[in-house]
C-alpha positions in Angstrom: 39.0 5.0 -2.2 36.5 3.8 -4.8 36.5 0.2 -6.0 36.2 0.4 -9.8 35.4 -2.1 -12.6 36.8 -0.9 -15.9 35.5 -2.5 -19.1 36.8 -1.9 -22.6 37.7 -4.1 -25.6 40.6 -2.0 -26.6 43.7 -3.1 -24.6 45.6 0.2 -25.1 42.7 2.3 -23.7 42.1 -0.2 -20.9 45.8 -0.1 -19.8 46.1 3.7 -20.0 42.9 4.4 -18.0 43.7 1.7 -15.5 47.2 3.2 -14.8 45.8 6.7 -14.4 43.1 5.5 -11.9 45.6 3.4 -9.9 47.9 6.4 -9.8 45.1 8.3 -8.0 44.7 5.5 -5.5 41.6 3.8 -6.9 41.2 0.0 -6.7 40.7 -1.2 -10.3 39.5 -4.5 -11.8 39.6 -4.8 -15.6 37.6 -6.7 -18.2 38.0 -6.9 -22.0 34.4 -7.8 -22.8 30.9 -7.8 -21.3 30.8 -11.5 -20.4 34.1 -11.1 -18.4 32.6 -8.1 -16.8 29.5 -10.0 -15.7 31.8 -12.7 -14.2 33.7 -10.0 -12.3 30.4 -8.7 -10.9 29.3 -12.1 -9.7 29.5 -12.2 -5.9 31.2 -8.7 -5.7 29.8 -5.2 -5.6 31.8 -2.3 -7.1 31.4 1.3 -6.2 31.7 2.4 -9.9 31.6 0.6 -13.2 33.2 2.4 -16.2 32.3 0.6 -19.4 32.4 1.0 -23.2 29.0 0.8 -24.9 30.1 -1.5 -27.8 31.6 -4.7 -26.3 31.9 -8.3 -27.6 29.4 -10.9 -26.4 27.5 -8.6 -24.0 27.2 -4.9 -24.9 27.6 -2.0 -22.4 23.9 -1.1 -22.2 23.0 -4.7 -21.3 25.7 -4.7 -18.6 24.5 -1.3 -17.4 20.9 -2.5 -17.0 22.0 -5.6 -15.1 24.1 -3.6 -12.7 21.2 -1.1 -12.1 18.9 -4.0 -11.3 21.2 -6.0 -9.1 23.2 -3.2 -7.4 21.3 0.1 -7.6 23.8 2.0 -5.5 26.7 1.3 -7.9 27.6 4.3 -10.1 27.8 3.6 -13.8 29.8 5.6 -16.4 29.4 4.8 -20.1 32.1 5.5 -22.7 31.7 5.3 -26.5 33.4 6.4 -29.7 29.9 6.6 -31.4 28.2 9.1 -29.1 24.8 10.2 -30.1 22.4 12.5 -28.3 19.5 9.9 -28.1 21.8 7.3 -26.6 23.1 9.8 -24.1 19.6 10.9 -23.1 18.5 7.2 -22.7 21.6 6.4 -20.6 21.2 9.4 -18.3 17.4 8.7 -17.9 18.3 5.2 -16.8 20.6 6.5 -14.1 24.0 6.6 -15.6 26.3 9.1 -14.0 27.6 10.3 -17.3 28.0 9.4 -21.0 31.6 10.1 -22.1 32.4 10.4 -25.8 35.8 9.0 -26.9 38.4 10.3 -26.9 38.1 12.1 -23.6 40.6 13.8 -21.3 41.5 11.7 -18.3 40.9 14.8 -16.1 37.3 14.7 -17.0 37.0 11.2 -15.8 38.9 11.9 -12.6 36.7 14.9 -11.8 33.6 12.6 -12.3 35.1 10.1 -9.8 35.9 12.9 -7.4 32.3 14.0 -7.5 31.1 10.4 -7.0 33.4 10.0 -4.0 32.0 13.2 -2.3 28.4 12.2 -3.0 28.9 8.7 -1.6 30.5 10.2 1.5 27.6 12.5 2.0 25.2 9.6 1.4 26.9 7.5 4.1 26.7 10.5 6.5 23.0 10.8 5.9 22.5 7.0 6.3 24.1 7.3 9.8 21.9 10.3 10.6 18.8 8.4 9.5 19.7 5.4 11.6 20.3 7.5 14.7 17.8 6.5 17.4 14.5 8.4 17.0 12.0 9.3 19.8 9.5 6.5 19.9 11.6 3.7 18.4 11.7 1.8 21.7 8.0 1.9 22.0 7.3 0.7 18.5 5.7 -2.7 18.4 2.5 -4.8 18.4 3.6 -7.7 20.6 1.6 -8.5 23.8 4.3 -7.2 26.1 4.3 -3.8 24.3 0.5 -3.6 24.2 0.5 -4.2 28.0 3.2 -1.5 28.5 1.2 1.1 26.6 -1.9 0.1 28.5 -0.1 0.6 31.8 1.3 4.0 30.7 -2.2 5.1 29.9 -3.5 3.9 33.3 -0.6 5.3 35.4 -0.7 8.7 33.6 -4.0 9.5 35.2 -2.4 9.2 38.7 0.0 11.3 40.7 1.5 8.3 42.6 5.2 7.5 42.2 6.1 5.1 39.4 9.0 2.7 39.5 10.2 1.8 35.9 12.2 -1.4 35.7 14.0 -2.7 32.7 17.3 -3.6 31.1 19.7 -1.2 29.6 18.6 0.0 26.1 14.9 -0.8 26.6 13.8 2.9 26.6 13.1 3.5 30.3 13.5 7.3 29.9 11.2 7.3 26.9 8.6 5.5 29.0 9.0 8.1 31.8 8.5 10.9 29.2 5.4 9.2 27.8 4.0 9.0 31.3 4.6 12.7 31.8 3.3 13.8 28.4 0.1 11.7 28.9 -0.6 13.2 32.3 -2.2 16.4 33.5 1.4 17.7 34.2 2.3 17.7 30.5 2.5 21.5 30.2 4.9 21.6 33.2 8.7 20.7 33.2 10.0 17.1 32.9 13.3 17.1 34.7 15.6 14.0 34.5 18.5 13.6 37.0 21.0 10.8 37.3 21.5 9.5 40.8 25.0 8.4 39.8 26.1 12.0 39.7 24.5 13.1 42.9 25.2 15.4 44.7 27.5 17.2 42.3 24.6 19.1 40.8 23.2 21.9 43.0 19.9 21.5 41.1 19.7 18.0 42.4 20.2 19.0 46.0 17.5 21.7 45.6 15.1 19.2 44.0 15.6 16.6 46.7 15.6 19.3 49.4 11.9 20.1 48.9 12.4 23.8 48.3 9.4 26.0 47.5 10.4 26.5 43.9 12.6 24.6 41.6 13.0 23.4 38.0 10.4 20.6 38.2 7.6 22.5 40.0 4.2 21.3 38.9 5.8 18.7 36.6 7.7 15.4 36.8 11.0 14.6 38.5 12.6 11.5 36.9 15.4 9.9 38.9 17.6 7.4 36.9 20.0 4.9 38.3 18.3 4.9 41.6 20.7 2.2 43.0 23.5 4.8 42.9 21.8 7.4 45.1 24.0 8.0 48.2 22.5 7.0 51.5 22.4 10.5 52.9 20.5 11.7 49.8 18.1 8.8 50.3 17.5 9.9 53.9 16.8 13.4 52.7 14.4 12.3 50.0 12.6 10.0 52.4 12.1 12.8 54.9 10.7 15.0 52.2 8.2 12.3 51.2 7.2 11.8 54.8 6.6 15.5 55.3 4.5 15.6 52.1 2.4 12.7 53.4 1.9 14.5 56.8 1.1 17.8 55.1 3.9 19.6 56.9 5.5 22.6 55.4 5.2 23.7 51.8 6.3 20.8 49.7 7.2 20.9 46.0 4.4 19.9 43.7 6.2 17.2 41.7 5.5 13.6 40.6 8.4 11.3 41.2 9.3 8.6 38.6 12.3 6.4 39.1 14.1 3.8 36.9 16.4 1.0 37.8 17.7 -2.2 36.2 16.1 -4.4 38.9 12.9 -4.1 41.0 13.2 -1.7 44.0 12.3 -4.6 46.4 15.6 -6.2 45.2 17.5 -3.0 45.9 16.0 -2.9 49.4 16.8 -6.6 50.0 20.4 -6.0 48.8 20.9 -3.0 51.2 21.1 -0.5 48.3 17.9 1.3 49.1 16.2 2.3 52.3 13.1 0.2 53.0 10.8 3.1 53.7 12.0 4.9 50.5 11.5 1.8 48.4 8.0 1.3 49.7 7.0 4.9 48.8 8.7 5.0 45.3 7.2 1.7 44.0 3.5 2.4 44.6 3.1 1.7 40.8 5.6 -0.6 39.1 6.1 -0.5 35.3 8.2 -3.3 33.8 9.7 -2.5 30.3 10.1 -5.7 28.2 13.4 -6.7 26.8 13.6 -6.9 23.0 14.2 -10.7 23.0 10.7 -11.2 24.6 8.9 -9.0 22.0 8.4 -11.6 19.2 7.6 -10.0 15.9 8.6 -6.5 17.1 12.2 -7.2 16.0 11.0 -7.6 12.4 9.0 -4.4 12.6 12.0 -2.5 14.0 14.3 -3.9 11.3 12.0 -2.9 8.5 11.6 0.7 9.9 15.3 1.2 10.5 16.3 -0.1 7.1 13.6 1.9 5.4 14.8 5.0 7.1 18.4 4.3 6.2 17.7 3.6 2.5 17.7 6.2 -0.2 14.2 7.2 -1.5 14.8 5.4 -4.8 16.3 2.2 -3.2 14.3 -0.4 -1.2 15.7 -1.7 2.1 18.2 -4.5 1.5 19.0 -7.3 4.0 20.3 -10.7 3.1 18.5 -13.8 4.5 21.6 -14.9 6.3 21.9 -11.5 8.0 18.2 -11.6 8.9 18.6 -15.1 10.4 21.6 -14.0 12.6 19.7 -10.9 13.8 16.7 -12.9 14.7 18.8 -15.5 16.6 20.7 -12.9 18.6 19.3 -12.2 22.1 20.2 -8.4 22.0 21.3 -7.9 25.7 21.6 -4.2 24.8 18.0 -4.2 23.4 16.8 -1.6 20.9 19.8 0.6 21.5 22.1 -2.3 20.5 20.0 -3.0 17.4 20.5 0.6 16.3 24.2 0.4 16.8 24.5 -2.9 15.0 22.6 -1.6 11.9 24.5 1.7 11.8 27.8 -0.3 11.8 26.5 -2.7 9.1 25.4 0.2 6.8 28.8 1.8 7.2 30.7 -1.4 6.5 28.5 -2.3 3.5 29.0 1.2 2.1 25.2 1.9 2.3 24.4 -1.1 0.2 22.9 -4.6 0.9 23.6 -5.8 4.4 25.3 -9.2 4.4 26.1 -11.5 7.3 29.8 -10.4 7.2 28.7 -6.7 7.7 27.2 -7.4 11.1 29.1 -7.1 14.4 31.0 -10.4 15.2 28.9 -11.2 18.2 25.8 -11.2 16.0 27.3 -12.7 12.8 28.5 -15.6 14.9 24.9 -16.7 15.6 23.8 -20.0 13.9 21.0 -19.4 11.5 18.1 -21.9 11.6 18.4 -24.5 8.9 15.6 -25.0 6.4 14.9 -28.6 5.6 13.1 -27.8 2.3 14.3 -24.6 0.7 17.8 -23.1 0.2 18.3 -19.5 1.2 17.8 -17.1 -1.7 19.6 -13.9 -1.2 17.9 -12.2 -4.2 14.6 -11.9 -2.3 13.3 -8.6 -1.1 13.2 -7.9 2.7 9.4 -8.7 3.1 10.0 -12.0 1.2 13.1 -12.8 3.3 11.2 -12.1 6.5 8.3 -14.4 5.5 10.7 -17.2 4.4 12.7 -16.9 7.6 9.7 -16.6 9.9 8.1 -19.7 8.5 11.2 -21.8 9.1 11.7 -20.2 12.5 8.2 -21.0 13.6 8.7 -24.6 12.6 12.0 -24.7 14.5 10.5 -23.3 17.7 7.5 -25.7 17.5 9.8 -28.6 17.1 11.9 -27.4 20.1 8.7 -27.2 22.2 7.7 -30.7 20.9 4.6 -29.4 19.3 3.2 -27.8 22.5 1.8 -24.6 21.0 1.2 -22.7 24.3 4.9 -23.2 25.1 5.9 -22.2 21.6 3.9 -19.0 21.8 5.5 -18.1 25.1 9.0 -18.7 23.6 8.1 -16.5 20.6 6.6 -13.7 22.8 3.2 -13.8 21.0 -0.3 -14.9 22.0 -1.6 -18.4 21.2 -4.2 -16.9 18.9 -1.4 -15.0 17.0 0.6 -18.2 16.7 -2.5 -20.1 15.4 -3.1 -17.4 12.8 0.6 -17.5 11.7 0.6 -21.2 11.3 -2.6 -21.1 9.3 -1.2 -18.3 7.1 2.0 -20.2 6.4 0.2 -23.5 5.9 2.2 -25.2 8.7 0.5 -28.4 9.9 1.4 -31.0 12.5 2.5 -33.2 9.6 5.1 -30.6 8.7 6.5 -30.9 12.3 6.3 -34.6 12.9 6.0 -36.2 9.5 2.7 -37.8 10.3 -0.8 -36.5 9.7 -2.8 -35.2 12.7 -6.4 -34.4 13.2 -7.5 -30.9 12.1 -7.5 -28.3 14.9 -10.1 -25.6 14.8 -9.5 -22.0 16.0 -11.9 -22.5 18.9 -10.0 -25.7 20.0 -6.6 -24.0 19.7 -7.7 -21.1 21.9 
């Protein structure tokens, strides 16, 4: 149910409306004047504020503007015994849900709150929909590992040789396989993905591995996932089919084979999970997909995109500095997929509002945020400001950890040394900031 702040300087009205709202199951906090209302709003976000216009110390319009500025997703209802058309027009233009002239029927207010409840429910549903993984999210990024991945996809797409994609769970291996297919001359033909874990329950899988004359992937790409789970008899059959294709015997299916696994195929062979001959033929081209923790600034890029997608058009993305620090410190063993799930959970828990540290999953919220030695965290900053503030302190922390060795720091950060040099220059970070003692100037040429 909605969490409501009710503000009115008439105790009788305050009590009667409060009782009616509580009877409907709403959580209600009351205030007799605008200053008390401002105190109640400090450190707490309400779903709805219902306030009289004429209040002692701080009037309702001032309170309304403050709430609209600090908590744009809070619904605001103004009440007044001195209703005028101009005032109502101004209130509605500023974003008030309604402008109720006193006296009003409680049923009118309850219907308003019922409408707000439905609208918030729909809004949260659309937030979850917008935060659902979108095709291409896993490949978004400008870090050196991602630039190399895209370069290899482009190179390998021009070939018909088998490709072995290797990467942790949640890194987007299927998307990489699809990108290979769509960038190749086979793009107009089928892309068929089969899980080896389910083999041979699917008759289609038997047909595909059996080298029949026609099948679903003819002329296109056959993508085999979880290769380590392929039964040995099926491996023998696939190896035989590949050998016959090499020898030009029989009419073999025209397919390109792409596989994916959590570890390199040579490790599967060494562990006895994959036939040596099959492993050799399937890993002609190897394509490693980088883990999110190795992609440096890509995390910030993904966070900005996901939060922007989740936000309402009229509201900017909101993420506290403490939450940003915890997300940046977390290694994300589940990679981009885990990042999606963490943000979806946070937006649900926060009610679609500002994401605080407490809204994140416990395993992420428990991360220790880097400590700034010069500047306290300011949760009123916008996301870009928060990103810059955190990134500056994080760069200093990593450089201190690497004892000022910039090549080592760049490796830890997952960025190039040139990129690190440019960031340090942009943030005005010098050796003196790291050690407390001045150091000779370093030119860009020397840093490279």
